[in-house]
N, C-alpha and C positions, 0 to 999 in steps of 0.2 A: 438163625434162630433169634426167635425175637427175642427181647429184653423184658427183665422183670419192672413190675414198675409199682413204685409205692407212693399216693398221693401224701403231699405234703402239705403240712397247715396250713392257713392263711397266714399272711403276715401281721404281728401285731404293729401298732402306730409307733413304738419304739423303734421296731426295725424298719420301719418305714424312711422314718426321722435318718435313721442310721443309713439305708442304704442313699436317699436324697443327697446325704451330705458326701457319699462316696460317688454320685455324680459331679456335684458340683466340683470336687477336687477333680475327677477328670478331666475336667475341662481347664482348670489352673493348671495343670500340670502337664497338659501338652505340649509347649514349646521347648520343656526342659528334658525330654526325651524324646528324642526324634529317631534315632535311630532303633530304640527298643519299639517302638510303635511299627516301623517301617517294617521288621524284624517277623513281627507276628502278626502284620497286616498279610503279607506276601507268603507265609508258610506254606501254603498248598500248591504253591508253584514250583517247588520242588520235586511234586512228582511229573516225569515226563509226558506221561499219556495225558494229566491233566494240564498241564500247560498247552501242549497243542488242540486240547478241546477248547480253552480259552482263546486262543488266536483265533482256531475258527469261530467262535462265537463273537470277537472282535470283527470281524470279514462281515459275517452274515446281521451281524447289529448295526452296521455303520448304513448296509442296504435297508435297515426295514426305518430306520429314523430320517435316513435322507427320505424315503418312502411318508413318513408322516407329516414332512415340511411340507412337503414337494403337491402331493395331495391336497393340502389344507388350501394354498395357493391357488391352485391350479383351479380348484371346487368355488374358491370365492371369487377368481377371477372371468369362472364362466358364467356366475349369476348375479355378484356384487352382493349378495346376501350371505350371512351367519348359517343361516336353518341348511343352507346346502353342504357345507363343511361338515355340519351335523348328521345329514343325511347319509354322507359317505359312508363316515363312518358306523351308522346304523347297518350297513351292509354285511364288515366284518362282526360285527357285537351279534348279529342275531344268529350267525354261524357258529360263535363262540359259547353263545347261551347253550345254544341246541345241541352242539357236540363237544362241549367241553370235557362234560362227565364222562361220554363214550372214549374220545382219546385218553383218557387218564387210564382209563379200565386196560386199552390194547397197550397202552405205555408200562403196566404196571404185569403183560403177560407176553411182550413179543421183545423182538431185539432193538434197543432203543436207537443201534446207530442205522439200523433200514428205514425205521419210522425217519429218522432225521436227514437222513440223504433223500428220500422220498418226498415229504414236506418239503425242502427246501427248493428241490427244482420245480413243485408247481407254482412256488412263491415267484421263482426265476422269469416264467411264464405270465406272472402276472405284471411284472415290470416292463419285458421285453413288448407286451401284449398293450399297455398303455402308452408308450414311448412310441410305435408303430404308429398307432391310431391319433397321435400327437402329432407326429412328423407327416402326415397323411391329411391334416387338420379336417379328422373326421371325429374326433375326439369329443364326447357330450357327456353329460351330467349321467345319464342312466349308466355309462359305459364305467366310469371311476364306483359307483355303486355295486354293480356287480363283479366287476373285479377287488373289491373289496370284499366282496362274500365270499368268493376263491380263495382270497389270502388267509380270511376268516377259519374256514376251514382246513386250510393247510396249518395255521397257528393251532388250533384246537389239538392238531396231535403232535406237532412239535415241541411245544410249549413243556408239558408233561414229560417228553423222550427226552430233551434233552435236560433238564433240570436231575431226571432221575438218573440217567446217563452219569453225571455228576456224584451224584452218592454213589453209583457202585464203581464209578473209581478209583476213589480217596479212599482213607483209611477211615474208621468211625472218627478218629481224633482228629481227624483233618477237616469232615465234612461241614462245620458250620462255617469256617473261615473260607472253606471253595464255595458255598454257597454266596459268601458273603463277597466274594471277589468275582464271582461273577457280576453283582449288582456293581462293583466297581467297574466291569467293563461294560456294561450298560452308559453308567453314569460317564465314560469316556465318550465313550461312541456318542452320545447325543451332544457331546462338543464339538467335535470334529464335521458328523452328519452333517446335521445343519449345514455348517461353514461351508462346507464341500459342495450342497446342494444349493444355499443361497449365490454362492460367484457362479454356479454352471447356471441356476436359470436365470440371473442379469448378463450372462453374457452372449453376445450375438450369436457365437460359433457355436455355441451348446444350446442353451435354452433348456428349458423341461425335458423334452424329448432325450435332449443329450443326459439330462440327469438320472432318468430312468434306465438306460443302457448301461450307465455307471452303476446303479442300484444293482442288472441282473449281473455285471461284473464281479462285485465284490461278494454277491451269493456263491458265483461259481468257486470262486477260491474258497470259499469257507466248506461248500461241498468236498472240493480236493482234499482238503485238508484233512476229511472226518474220513477220508477213505485208507488212512495210513492206521486209522486209531483200531485197536481191537476192540472184538463184540464183548461186549462184559456177561454176567451170570445174573440174570433177572431171579430176584427173591420176591414177584408179586404171586397174584393168586394162581391158582391152579389152571390149567387151557380147558379143562372141563367144563370149568362153572363160566357159566352161559356171562354174556353181555350185562344185562340188566344185572344179574343177583350181583355180579363186581361191584358194577354202580352203587346198589345199598349196601352190599359189605362195606362199602368205603364211609359211604353217609352214615352207617351205624359204628362206625369206628369215630367217627368225629365226636358223636352224642356220646362215646363213652369217655372222651376226653375234655371236659368241658372249657379249661383255660384256652386250649388251643382252636378250639370253636371260637369263643370270643377274641381269639389274637385275629382269628381269618374274619370275623365280622368287621374288627379294625379297620383290616388293610381296606376291605371293601368298601370300607366309607372315605378313606382317602384318597381311592382310586377312581373311586364314581362319582364321589362328591367333590373334590380337591383336585385332583385331574380335569373334568372337566370343564373347568373355569376357564380352560386354554382354548374351549370353543370361539370363545366372544373375544378372543386375544388380534386376531387380525382387524375384525370390526373397532376394538380400542384406539388400533394404531392408527387408522385412519377417520375414522369418525370424531375422534376424543383428543389425540394427541397430535394430528398433523403430519403422518407419517406415515408410510406407503405400507403397505398392506407386506411388502418383501421380507421389510425389516421383521419380520414373524421368525424368521429362521435365526434374524441377530439374537433375539431375545430368546427363543431355545437354547441356544450356546450357552447364554448367559446362565439361566436355569443348570444347564448341564455343569459349567464350571463349577456353579454351587453344590449341585450333587456329587461331584467327581469328589471334591475336596472334603465333603460330610463322608463319603465312604470309605476315604482312606483312609480316614484318622478312626472309627470306628469299627473298621473291620477285625479288627486285632481283639475288639472287645463284644464279639460277638457268642461266646460259651464265658462272659463274667456275669457277675451278680448285680452288674452297674446296667445291666444291656434294657431290660426292660424300663427304666427311670430316660436312659438316654431317649429311645426311641419314641415313649411318649412326649418329651421334651420337643422330638422333631416333627411330631405333627404338631403341638401347639403352632411351635414354630410357623409352619406350614400355612395354618388358619389366618393367624395375624397378618401375614404376609402376603396372602391371596385380597384379603381385603383392601390394605396398603398398596395393594395394585390398583384397585377399582378406586380409590382415591387421589393417585398420582395426579399432578397437575401439567407435567410434562413428559415429554417420549426419553430425555436427560435423568427425570427423578424415579422414573418407571423404575429402571435399570436395578435399583436399590431394592426394590421387594421382590423382584423377578427372580433376582441372584439371591436375596433369604428365600424362596419358597424350593429353589434347588435344594441348598445346604438340609431344611426341613426336611423335605421328601426322602434327601439322603440319609440322612440319619434312620428315619422310622422305616423306608425301605428296604435298606441294609441289614439292620439288627433284625425286624418283624423277619423278613424270608430266613436270615439264619439260624432264629430262633426256632421255628416251627421244622427247620431240617433236623435240627437237634433231638426236639424233640419228639418226632412221629417216627412212627414204625416204617422202617422200610419195606415192608411187604407192602403197604397203602401209600406209599408216597405220592407216584403217579397221579392216583385218585386225588389225592390231598392238593398235589400241583395243581393239576386242572380244574379245582374247586377255587384255586386263587387265581388263573387266569381268564376264569368268567367275572373277576373282579373289574377283568380289563373289558372285558365283552358290556358288561354294564355302564362301565363310562363310557363306551362308544353308543350304546345307546342312548344314555341321557343326555348326548353331546346334540342331539337335536332341539330338545326341550332349552336347554340352556342356551343353543341358539337364539330360536324363539324369545325365549325372556329378554338375549338382549336386543332384538328386533324391535318389541313392545317394547320396553321399560327404560332400556340403555345397554349399553356395555358395563359401563358403570355400575351401574342398581345390579345385573349378574354378577359380578365381580363381589361385591359386598355380600350379596344375600350367600352365593355358596361359599366364602371363606366364614360367614357367621356357621353357618351348619357344620361345619368343621370341627369351628372350637368349642360347639355345643356336644357334639360327639364326642371330641377328644375328652373333653371332662366328666361324662357320662362311664365311657369305655374304660379311661385310666381307673375307676373308682371301681366300676365292676371287677377287671382282671388283677387289678391288687387283692379283691378279695374271694379269688377264686384259686383253690388247689389246681396245683400242676405236677404232673409225670416227675419222677428223678429225671435230672437233668444232669448234663454233663457241665452245665452253668454252676450248679448248686457244688463243683466239685476244684472248680476253677477261681483263679484270682487274675485282675486285672493284673495290665504291663505294668501297672502304677506299684502295683503291690511288689 
């Protein structure tokens, strides 16, 4: 049954000042109430089915983030060019760009369990194929690009199905926290997955081929856990509605919810522009900081540590009045940290802004995704999630231009430019969202843990 929504007026200046004061109080009060924060942050894990799905996600995302690190290192080592890393990303990005809306439409009408199992099986094939080609010394750049495209096809259907599955498994009251905890799982795997991949690729016994086989193993474990989970009731569009009509109705829904639409634009900016700076990181290490490109995995883990810490702290604030201010602060922090990364004089010093980049992204991504889940009508959630997933496709597509900029003007310039663009976008979009009426949200009725 759909929810009745009434738009709330844009906040006044005095109300904005009060909200900012609450946000500052949030940061000041963190050390004094860890038990309350942790209890609030992990509330959704009390649901047994969600816990199993969360563990499955941990395993599957471990394989995915190992893949992100390993493919970047392998692509750079095959050619010695930053643009090659971007070209590999383009394969996955193209698939997600064209198939993302379709994947979301099917996620709103079909079994999310079935879609998840099938797509992760396809991903397992990609990992095994790359590992076998590398083991036989037959792997070339075009293999990475083609298999990246196949992975993108699978991701276009898997991402909205998995997120939609979360929404259908938990109660409405836990929806925001469950989505936030999914972000916690994502950030946790970004810590150990690069570490595992880095150790394996530097090992004479395993190497990159062994790392690809390990990815397949983690993915299979995630699939096995999903088999014990129940099918859920789909609340999406009618089955007799065409795919094209389903896509169109999803876009029309977003147009009817302006704040939801602007928040998605904000998400696109942070993922497409902010995260794309990582394309130039292997080159920055080798060409500017006198380090090995293989240290890329270490820095990715550092970023994830910051992201995990931030997402754990803010997960309990997904339905709070301070959520919008906290996630805007995180976005600004990320932009500043990206600029500082490009200006860092040494490998030891670059660790600090890389860590802060993770903190900022963790705050922003956790709360942005959770607020969207709370605000969004469940009937359209698969399609909305698919459009969110297209931001990652855009990130992969823009990877090549960023890599080309780094090759042409230098890695430092690339980082400063991308960080500057993020900061400009943060200022503009924060102003727009603060003045845009929002639908009735659970956050309007929920106090922060500090309260």
